[in-house]
Structure formats: structure tokens, C-alpha cells
C-alpha positions, 0 to 999 in steps of 0.5 A: 076188349078184354085182355088177358094176360097169358103167362109162359112160365119158361123165358124164351124169345119172341119166336118161342112165345109165338110158338106157344100162342098158336095153341089159341088160333084166332077162331077159337077166340071169342069176339071181344076177347084178347090173349096176350102171351108173355114169357117170364123174364128169367127162371126155370129152363125144363120144369123137370125137377123140384128146383124148377117147379119152385122157379116156376111158381115164383116167376109166374107170380112175379109176372102175374102180380102187375096184371090187374094194375096193367088193365088185364081182365084176367090171367091164364097160366101157360102150364099144366102145373098151375105154377103160381096159381093159388098165390095169384088168386090171393093177390089179384081179384081178377080171374086166374085160370090154370090149365091143369085145374081146368083140364082135370075138372073137364076130364071128370065131367067127360068121363069117370077116370083120366090119364094125364099123357106127357112127354117124359117122366120128369114131370109127373111131380108137376101133376102129383103136387096139383092133384094132391093139392085138388084132391083128385087122385080118385079120378085118376087112372094113370100118369104116362109119358112117352119118355121123350125129352121136350122142347118147350120153345120149339114144341112138336113141330117137325117131329110129328111122325115120331111123337104122335105115334108114340103118344097114340100107343101110350094113350091106347095102353092107358085106355085098355090097361089103366081104364082111362075114359078121357085123355088129358095132354099133360102139357100146353106145349103138346097142343099140336098133337090134340087134333090127331090124338082126338081123330085116332082115339075112342075117347075125348082128348083134352087140350089144356090150354084151349080148355083153360081159355074157354073157362077164362072166357066163360068166367069173364062173360059171367062176371065170375071170379075166384072166391076171396074167402078161399084165397084171402089177400095178403094183409101186408102185401109185398109187391115192391120186394117181389118185383125187385127179383125180375132183373 
């Protein structure tokens, strides 16, 4: 069994982690693979600021540096911000996958220009950072939000009637006004809306957590991992000092 550590970037209780884990139902997970969700022990609350972006990078990195020695086959980051992604690739030899990079790459294969559809404008800097790092702005039709404060623990449960309609309307505007031919959900916390939007929109809708998981399965099945030339290991690792910040 190949175990994959899925790091939730916001500290939360077991019920909150279980809600996020539902984005990967058992019938989606191929035989021989096992996702294990774990939340960071401290850190950001909403990812709504540069303050929280720094905390997410740091705490995801902290939570991930032990994955290889814990026997995990890979690390999946449970946020489209890809927090800590490049630092973990530098420290680890096992594959590290981020939903943002995986979803945007998939969108570029499925269409010509994609829109990132998210909950509120406060998450735009998360995408601005990664899209700039990846150099993919020329394939972005727009960033759009429904200007609704997210619940990163309870997600969309009980709010479907209102939230789904807002997402549909904003996605239609992205297609008609911005020229988007693929819609990427801007958060793994929005996974409950993916099926509905896919059924009512004329373009592909990418559920980033699921796309990232399938990317992880593919890499592991093919024996692939990131290039250590692109992500060189530190000459002097600081694991002990990094772990001091867990408590």
C-alpha cells in the first residue's frame, strides 16, 4: 500500500479534517493507494492575507518534512495555493503535488484559457503568487469570486441552494465575458460544487483536489518524482530547528 500524506493547511479538529477528506471518495482512489489527511498543528485561519499566506507556507512545510521518514510515498497539499510546495520538493525526494499546479496544468490541456472561480476576492493573492511563479498568466482568462466568506471547516454543506447558484452565475460570466473555456475551482474546500457545476456549464470544470490526487497516483505508478536539479536539496538541512516550531 502506497500511503500519501495529505496536508490540510489550516488547523482544525477531526470533524473538519473528515469534511475535507470527503473530496476523495473511496471509489476515486485506485487500489494500492491510501490518502491520509492531517491538519497542520497551528497556523493560518482563512488564507485571506499575506500574513496567512506566510503561515500556510511555513506550517505545511513543517508538517511535510517528516513524511519521507514516516514511510509515506508522497505528499499532497490540500490547498490550491500550493503552500510550501517548492520548499518541500527541495527537502524531500518523494513526489510532492499541489492542487493549484495540477489543476492549472490540466486546464491548459483541456482548453485554451481558464478562469479560477473562488469564494472571495481575498484569495486572489494566492493565485497571483502561484501563477506568477509558474509563468502561466497568458493562459488565464480571469480570476472571479462570488464574494462570499468561506468556511474552511464546514465547507459548503447546508449552503448549496445559495452558493451553487452564485457559482453558476459567475462561471457563466467568465465564459461569456472573459472567454474562459475551462473553469478551475479556486479551493479544495469547494469540491462539493464540482458535480453540480459540471452538469450545468458547457465547459470542463476542474475539481483541483481530485485532479491533484490522480496526478499523484500517476507519478507513483510511473515511478516519477520531481527533479532534484530543479529543486536541489539544502546542503545543511535544518530539520531539528524547523520541528521546534510545531508546538
